[in-house]
N, C-alpha and C positions, 0 to 999 in steps of 0.2 A: 505492499502499500504505499501509494505517495507520500511525502516526509510535508508536515505542512508547519511552517513557521510561524510565528507570529507574537508581535511585542506590543504590550500591555501598560494602559500607564497607572501608575496605583497611586491614588490621592487619598493623601490624611495624615495618622499614625498609629503605633501601636505605643500602650503602656506594657513593658517588658518587668515581668514582677522583680521586686528589687533594682529597678535602674528607669532613668530616665525615658522619654519619647526616644523613640529611634525614628528616622527618616523612612518615607517608605520608597523600596527602590523599584527601575522600572527592571518589571517580570519576562522574560523569553520565556516561548512556547513552545516546543515543539509534541506534536499530537501523533497518533499511531505509531511510534519510533519500533522499529524491529528490534527482537528480545530473543535468541536461541538459544533455546533450552541444549541437550547435553543428548539427548533421543532426535531433533531433530526438529522437532516442534518447536514454532514461534509464537513469541506470546507480546502482547503491545503495550506499548505502554507513555506517558504525556509525563513530559520531560520538564518541569520549571527551573530554570534555576535566575539568581538577583544578573542584572548587569553588571558588568566587570570583567576580570579576571581570576577573581579569587586567590589564592585555590580559598572553595568554599569543602563542607562534611555534606552529602548523602543522607536525605532520609527516604524510606520505601515505604508505600503502601498497596500491598497487592492485595485484590478485593473482588469475591463473585457480584457485586451487586449495581459494577456498571462504574468503569474509573472516572468517566468522564463528569461525576457526580461530586467527587473529590475533589477540594477544595483548598487546595499548595498553599495561599497567596499569604497565610501571615509566616506559616515560615521558611518561605522565601525572602517573606520581607525580614524577618529574623537574622536571616544570612543563611540560608540554605539549602543546597540544590532539593529539588521534590520531582519523586517518582511515585505516579500512580499508574499500576498496573490491573488490566483485567486478566484474573485468575485462568489457568488452562482449561477450554473451553467454553469461557463466556466470552461475550458481546465480541469485541473484536479480535480477542484473539485465537488460535485454533488448538488445534488438538480438539481431548471431549472431557467433559466436565467430570470431578469426579467426588459425588459428596460427605460432608460425615459419617454417615453409614459404613462406610467401607475402610478394611483393614490396609490394604494393600493400594496406595495414591503415588501421584508426582507432587503432592505438595513440598516437602520435603526437601525434594532436589531440586525444584523447578524457586523457589525458594532462595536456596546455596546457590545457585547458575542468578538469578535477578542480583544479588547482595552484589556478587563478586562483578557481575558489572556493570553495574551503578556506582563498586570503587572507583574504576574504569573510566570514568566518563566525561571527558574534555571540563575543566576548572574545577573536580575534584580532588579534595584532600585524602583521599582513599580508605577514608574515615567514613563508615555507614552506620544509621540507625534504622529501626524500623517501628514503624506505629499504625494507630489501627484499633477498633474497635468490633467487640461482637466477633461476626466469623474472618473478619482482619485479623485478632486476636488470635485465634484458631490456628491461622494460614502461618502467623509467627511461631507458633509454639511448637507444632512439625516440623518448623525449619528448624529453631535453635540447635540443637541437639545437634545438629551435623556439624554448628562450627566454623563458619566461612570466617575464614580470616580477617576479613576485611569491617566482619559484623563488629560494634562496638558496645551498643547500647540496644534497648527494646522496650518501649511504650505497649505495650499487648494489657486492653485493656478489657476487663467483663466479657469472661469465658469462663463454664466448667472448667471444672478438673477430668468430666468426665460424662460421657456418650448421657449413661444413664442416671448420671442431676439434673440434664438441660430435658430429658423424655422424665416421661412417670415410670413405678418400678414395672418392670416385665412389658410396657407398648409404649403410645405416646403419647403427647398431652396436646390434644386434639386441639384448641381454641387455639394456640401458638403454631404447630405444626401445619396444619393444613392450611392455615393462613399464609404461612411463609413461603412454601410450597405450592400451594396451586394459586395465588395473586403475586407470590415472588420473583421462582426460580423456572418453574414450568412454559411458561411463556416465552422464552430467550430459547429451550431445550426444542420448542416447537419450530421456531422462525433458523433456527439451523437443519434439523432437521425434516423437515417440509412436512410433521402430521400437523394434524388438518385444527382447529382450534383459532382461537388469538394469542400473536404472538409478540401483543408488547404489555408490559406492566401495565398502563393505564385501564389498557380495555379489561383486565383482570378482575384490575379491583375492583371494575363498575360491575362484571359480572358474580362477584364475591360478595359485592354488598346489596344487589339486586334480587336474590335469597340463597346461590351459590352456597352462604355459608352455614347458610338453615338443612342446606339439605345434606351437603357435606358431613355437617357435624353428628346429624342424627343417624349417620349409613354406619350399619353396621353388616357386617366385621368390619376394622380397619382390613385384614386380608385380603379382602375383596372392594374395594377399595376403587374406583373407573383406572387406568392408567394415564387419564388425561390430569389428573390428581402430581403424579409423581411423574409422570414421559420416563426420561428415560432411568431413572431413579428408581423405578417399580421396584427393580428386583433386588437391588442393593437394599433396598428397607423393608422389603419380606421377611430376606435373608438374616436382619438384623431381628424384625419381630417373631422368626422361629426360635432361636439361639438371644433372648433379651440380656444369659446374663457375661455376653462377652464383652471386653473392654474396649473398642476397637482406638483410642485417643491414646490411653499412659502416658499422660502430659505429666502426673506426679514420678511415678515410675521414672523418668528420663530425664527428670531435673537435676541428676547426678553427672549428666551430660554438657548440662550450660556451663559455658563461662563468662557469659556476658550478662550483668543487671537485667533486671526492669522496674516501670514505675506501672500498677496498678492501682485506676479509678475507677471507682465502682459504688455502688446503691444500698443501702440498706433494702429499697424494695426493688431491688433488680434479682431479675428469676437467672441472674449469671454468679450473682456473685461468690456460687463456690471456688468463685477461682485465687478465694484465698487461703486456697492450700497449696496451689504452686509457691506464692509467697513463703507459708509456714516450710516448707519444701525444698527451697532455694534458697532461706536462709541456714535450714541445714547443710542440707547437702551437695550445694551449688560446688562448680569443678574448680572455681576459683575463691580467693577473699574477696575480688571484685563483685563474684555476682553472691556471696554469702549479704558481702554487708552493704550492698550496694543496692538491694533490694526498698525498694519502697511504694506504701499502700496509704491509696486513700478511699474514707468511707464514708460517705456523703448521704443526707436525706431522701436519695434519688430512685426514680427508679430505671429501666433500663437504654429509655431512650430521654436525652433530655437531664443528664449527666452538667452540674453546673450551676440549676436553676435552683433558685428560691423556695419556690412553690412545685408540688407535686398532687396531680389530685387536685385535689379539691382543699388543700394542706397550705400557706403560707410559714414555712418556718424563717424567715426572715429574714432581713439581709446579709445578715454576716454564713446564711447558709449558702450563698452563692459563691460559686471557686467558674476563671477562666481556667477551665481543663486544656486548652493551647496552648497558653501561655504559660501554665506551668509544665505541660511535655516540654515547654522551650526553653524552659531555664534545666528543665533534669539533659534534654539533648546540652543545651553548654554547656556544663559541668562536663561532661563525657567526651565528648566528640570535639571541643574548643579547650577543652583545661581553664576556664573560667574559671575564678575562686568565687564563686559567688553562693556558697553555704551547703550546698545539695550534700555533701557530705558529712554534715554538721548537721543536718532533719533528721528527726526521729523515724527511726522505721516503720510508725504506723501511723497515722493520725486521721482520729475521727470526730465526729460531730453526734454528740449528745444529740438525741430531737425530745423531747418538754424543756429541758433547758435551753434549747439552741444554741450548745456552744462548742467550738473543737475544742479537743485535747489533745495531747501528741500525747503517747504508749511505744513500752519498746518492745513489746512483742502482741500477739496475738491467738485468742484470746487474751485480758489482763490477769496474771498469775493470781493476781492481787484482791481478783471476784470470791468471792466468798459464796457456798451454796447455801438457798434457805426456801424450805419447799410449804409449802402451801396445802394444805388435804381438803382432797372435794366430799362435800357433805349435803346432803338433804333430805329433804319428807319424803322422798319418792316423786318428787314432782319438780325437777329441775327444768323441765320444757320448759323454753320460752325466754327471756331475759325477767318475764316477771312471773314465775319460779317460785321456788324458794329453794334454791342452788346455791351455796357456796363455797367461797375457800378460810380455809382456818389454817393457821400453826400449829395447834396441836390437831391431833389422827382425832378422826369423827366419832362416832358407833356405828355398828356396819348397816352399810342399808347398801339399797340399789338405783338405777334409774332404766325407763324401757321407751322407746323410741324404737319406731318399724320408720328402713330404709328402703325408700322405693323407686327404681333407678330410672323406670318413668315417667318420676318426676323431684330429679334430682336438685339438692340446691347449688342456687345459682350461682358462679363468680361473679362477683359486684365489679367489674372492671369495665374499662371503655372499652371496644372489637378487635383492640389489638392483642388483648392478651397480654397486654407489658402491668404487671404489678401495680396498682399504687396503695396508697393508705385509706383505705373504703371505710364509710362509714357504713356500719352492718345495720343501720335502721331498719331498709328492704326487708329484709327477713327476721325481723321481730315473733310475727303472728306464728311462724314453723315451726312447729309439733317434733321436724328431723332437727333440733337442733338445743344439746342440753347445754344453757345454761349455768357457772359456778365464776361469786364474783367477790372479794371480800367490802370488810365493811371501808366506809371514803378515810381515805390515811391519813393520819395526822401529823406527818410530816413524809417530806417527799425523800422515794427509794429507786435510785439508780439501778437498771439490770442493763449488764451488758456483756454479751458474751452466746453463746447456746443457750435457751432454756431450753429444758427437756420434763414430757409430761410417761409419767410413768400408769402408764392403764391398765387395770385390770378390769376384761372383758368379753361377753361368749357370744354370741352368735347362733341362730337358727341356722345358720349358712354355712359350707363347705370352704368357701372363700367371702371374704368381706375387705371391706375399708375403713379405717379409720382416724378419722383429719383432728388437728386439734388446732386452735386459733388464739394466741394469748392478746388482749383487748387492753386501748387506755380507755375508760371511760371519764369523761370528763363531767364536772355536776350541774352542766346543761343536756345532757343526756346521750352528748357525739360518741360514739366508737368506735374507732381507728383501731383497727388490727395492726398490731405492732410485728409480729412474726407468725409463721405456719410452718404446722408440719404435716405429715402421715406416714401411713403403713399401708403395705396389701398387705395382709392376713396371712396366704400360701407363704408372701417371702419374705416372713420377720424373719427366720435366721441367715438371711442372704437370695439371693437372687440367685446363685448357685447350690441350694439347699432347697429348693420348693417344700414345701409339706400341706398337704391343707387340715383341715378344720374339724375334730369331730365337735356336733353339733349341741351345743349346751356346754360343753368345757369351759372353765372361768381358763381366758391366758392371758400372761404378762406382759405387754406392748413395753418396748423404752420406744417414744418418735421424739426425736432431736429436732426441735425449729429452726430452722433459717435464722441467723447471726444479729444482732442487732443488740444496737445500746438507746435506751431511751430511760427519762425520766417522771415517772409516775410522781404529781406537785402533787400538793399537802389537799383534800378534797377530792380524790380522784381516784377513782375505786381499777384494783387489778381486776380482771377475766378471762375469762377459759371458757374456749365451745367446743365440745365433741359435737362429730356430725360423722355424716360417713358418705360423703360426696363436695364437690367442688367441679362445677361442671359446667363451660367446658374447658376450665383449668388444667383440670384434671377428667382421664376415662372414668366412664362409672364403672364398677364394678357390677360383675353382671350376678353375684352371689350364686355362681352355678362354679362346679367343679371342674367345667370343660377348660378348653385352653382360649382364654377371651380374645383373642387375638383375631380367632376362626371360628366362632362360635358366637350366635346372635339372642341365645336364647337369654332373657332379664328374669329375675326370678325376685320376690321382696325377704328384704328379709328382718325380722326382728332383734334387738341390739339388745344389751342389756350391762350395764355399770355396773362396776360395785365397789364400793370405797369401808374406809375404816377397818380395822383388824389387821388379817394377815391380807386383808386385799385393799388396801392402800393408795389407791389413786390418788395425784399429788404431781402440784407441778414445783418443779423446781426452778428457779431463778438464780441469775450469778447475781452476784449483788454486790454494789460497789460505797463503799460508805464513803461517808466524808469525815471529815478532822469530829471528833468527840460524840460521833452518833457510836452506838456499837455494834 
C-alpha cells in the first residue's frame, strides 16, 4: 500500500506532571507503513514523529480495534515517536486474526518483531516502550516474556491475569462477550472473508441495539450460537467452552521471564482489574531488579472505560479522583526511556483512591499488609428477603437460623449497568422488591470504617439443584437510602474446588463456599450501613446457571432451584472485611 505522508500542526500546550507547559510540536505522520514479520506476513502501522532530527524514544501501541482510532498527539508532543499498528488479521494488516481464546498465536512474535523494527526507525534513539489498555495491554503481556532487546518499559493497563477471570466460571459472560464479538470483532472478519452480513462496526452496533442484543442474550445454548456472532473464531471459542479449565494466557506464570517494568492504571469498578495479579507477581519474580522495583500500580474509582474521570456512572467522587492518565504514562516513560530525574523511581509501588473518604493514598504493597480481618455474621428471623426484611450483620455469631429463596433462571436478577456491561457503582433500588435476594445489613455506623483489600464471604448453603450459583455483593447504604455496590463475587457450585475439579451437588447437602469479592477501597462513613446481598444470578453480566447437571454450554434446559442459606453456630455464614484502622481506633 502506498505510504502517505502528512504534517499536522498541533496548537496549544500540554501541562506535564511536575513540569512547566511544553510547546506543541509539528507532527509528521506516515500512514499504513509496512512492517514485515518473520513469517513474511506484513502488518501495517501509522508512525507519528515530532519535527526535528531527534533522536527520540519510540512508543508502540498494537491493537485489534483499528490503529486509525488511536491518537498519538500527547505522546508526540512530549517528544516521542509513536507507532500505532493493526494487529495481525485486523483492518489494514495482512494475515489471520487469532483471538485470545487460542493457545498458539503469533501475538508474541509479532510484538517482538514490531518493537525491534520500531527501534530502527529514522530518528529513533533505540529505546522502545509499549502502551495500551485492555486488549492492547493483552498484546503487551504476550510479547514481554520474549524480551526484545530494545524494549525498556511498558504501560500495559487493565487486562486480567487469566481468561477465566475475564469470563464466567466455565462459560462466557454474555453481556460483554456477545456485544464485543458481534458488534466489535465480527464485522472486519466478514469484510476480509467476504462472508454475508454487515461489514462495519457502525452497522453492527445499530443491529445490536435494534434487537439483536435481546435475541442473542436469550439464546441457548452458547455452543449453538450462529456463526455470524464469532465468524472465523467460532471454532476457537467452542474449543475453549468444551474444556474451560485450560488457561491459554499464562501471564502470571510468565512474569519471571519479563525483564522490564510496567505501569498499570485500573479502577475499582473495572471488570479487568484482576491484572493486579501481574503487578504482584512482577514485584516478586520479575527477571531484573528494574522489573521488580519499577512496577507501579494506580487504582482509582473508575470503570473499564473512562479511567481518570471524577464521575463514574451516577457517582461523583470529586475533583481529587480525576487523573490525566496520558500524562501519567508520559512521566513514567520519561524516566525509563529518557532518563529524566522526575521522581518516578521514588514513587510508592501502589497508589489507591479510598472511596467514601475520596482521597488518594500511597501503599507499599497490595493488598495492604496492615489490614485486619473483621467478621460480620449473617443473622435473621428467617425473612431476610428484600431490604425491608429482618436480615442483619453482627460482629457476634448469632443463633442458628436460615433463609430461603427460589432462583428461577427464566427470571434472573438483572444487571444494573449500562448496555455495554462495563461495571458501575449502581444504586440497588430497582431490585428492592425481588424476593430472590437476601439482604443483611449492619446498624448505622457510629464511626467511619475503611475496607481496603479483598472482602470475602463464607457462605453455608444448600440447593435443591445439582448445580447452581451464589453471588455476594458488598453495598454501602447511605442515610438517604442510596445503596451503592462496592464489590462483588460469585461461585458456580460445580467448580467450587476449581475449574479442573468439577463436582456436582447432592441436593439438600449444606456446603461451605468461600466467595472472594473483587478488590476495593471504601471508607464507610458514620451513619452509613454495611450491607451484603446474597442471590443466585446477575444477568447478563454472568451466564445464568441452569440448575441442572448437564453441560450448560451445550444444553438449553432451565430448572428452578430452592436455595437455603444457613447461619449461626457451625454454619456461621459471615462477611469478612479487611479493615484499615486509623490512629486511635482499635
